[in-house]
N, C-alpha and C positions, 0 to 999 in steps of 0.2 A: 226481446224474448230470450236471446242468448246473452251470455256474459263472458268476458275475458278475464282470466286470472293471470296477473303478471308473474313472470319467473323471477326468482331471487337473483339479483345482480350482485354477485360476490366474486372476490378474487381468491379462489381456493386453489392453491398450488397443485398442479398435476391433474386438475379436473376440467373436462370439457363440458360446460353447462349448456343445457337446452335454453335457447333465448326466445323462442316463439311462445306466445301466450297460450294458456290452456283454455279451451272454449267449452262451456257447458250450458245446458238449457236451464234457465232460471225458474220456469214454471213447469213442474213435472205434470201437472194436471192437463195443461194444453198439449204437452208432448204425448201423453198417453191417449188423449182424444184423437190427435192427428194420426196416431199409429193404430187406431181402433182397438185399443186395449180396454176392454169393458169392465173387468173386475180384478180383484187382487190375485186370484188364481192365474188368470191370463198373464198378468204382469210378472209373476214369479217364474213363469216358463218362457218369458220373452227375452231375447238377447240384449235388450236395452235396459233390463232391470238394474244391473250393477251401475251403469253410467247414470241412470235416472236417480238412484239412491244417492250416489256421490254428489250430483248437482243439488239435490234437495238438502243434503247435510251441509254442503259448503254454503249455500244461501242462508240456511237457518243459523249457522254459527257466526257468519259475518253479521247478520242482523242482531244477534245477541251480544256481540263483542263490544267492549267499551269504545267510545268515540276515539278517533285518531288511531285506531288499530289498522295496521297495514296488512291486508291479506295477500299472500304470495303462494307460489309452489316451487318445488325444487326437483330438478331432474338432471342427471348427468347422461352423457353419451353412452356410458357403460351400464346404465340401468338403475343406478341408485335414485330413489324417488321418495318424496313426501307429498301426499295429496294436497295438503293445506298447511301452510305456515302462517301463523298469526304473530306479527310483531306488535306486542301490546305494551303501550307506554307504562313504565314502572314495573312491568311484570316479565319483560324479556320475550324471547322467541319461544313459541309453542309449536311443536311438530305434531301433526294430526294425520293419522292413516285412517282411511275409511273402508270398512268392510260391511257388506250387506248382510251376511250371515252371522250366526252366533259364535262360531269358533273364531275368536279375535286374535289370530296369530298373524302378525305382519310378515311380509316376505323379507328375504335377506337384504333387498335394496333399501328398505326402510331403516334397518339397523346401520347399514353403511352410510346412508345419508345423515343419520343422527350423529355418527362418529365424525363426519365432516363438519356438521353445523353446531354441535354442542348446545342443543336447545335447553332452555330452563325447565320445560316440561314436555312429556311425550305421552300421547294418547292414541288408542285405537278405538274409534267410534264404531259401534255395531248396532244392530237392530234390537238388541236385548235391553234389559234394565239392570242387570247385575254389574257391580263395579269390583274389579279384582286386578291383581298384578299379573302382567304378562312376563315381566322380568324385573330386575332391580330398579330400572329407570322408567318403565313403560306401564301405563294403566289401561285396561280395557274399560270402557264406559259407554253407557247408552247416550243417545243424542240429547234427550231431555236433560239429563244430569249435567252433561258438558255445557249445554246452553245456559243452564242455571249457574254453573261455575263461572262462565264468562260474564254473565250479568252481574254476579257478585264482585268480580274483579273491577268492575266499573265503579263500585261504591266502596271498595276497600280503602282503608286509610293509607296515607302516604307512608312509605317505608321509613323506619327510624333506625338509627345506629345506637349502639350501647350508650346509655346515659341520656337517651331521649332526643339526641340531635337528629334533625331531619336529613335524609339522603338528598343530595343535590345532583341533578343530571345535567350534563352539558348538552346544549341543543345540537351540537354537531355530531356527537358520537355516543350519546346515551351513557357515557362513562360517569363515574363518581367524581 
């Protein structure tokens, strides 16, 4: 019923990383039933709504991601945090911040974490359907569209270099 999301194990100079796993409830329907949350209105006013949405989004995106994707999270002792990191073969590291409401403005901790990690892509998933830029590197996106983007990454062709040569990744470091 619950799931543990492993923390990123990285050697980032000067950063004290949280090493305990992030625990979330996999089935929000069971969670809502156990808490006697009967309808959408009751859920919106309940203190668990943000955590419930986050667990639902994490579970949905992991299910949509290509095989061999490694789901992680990142948090430092100073508060820099990314709710979900997806290490996607041949697509790199994707940083995902999860917001229940429509104003998809991540906190300062997300931007600090992205400066530390240098992800290939940055998203803020919200409950809306519009896709727009939050800043030069970060997109706000609805859950359904990001799940579709992840599913498409599973079928994307292998990257090619100029002249049509295929990119080769080493098994040990994902380097060219």
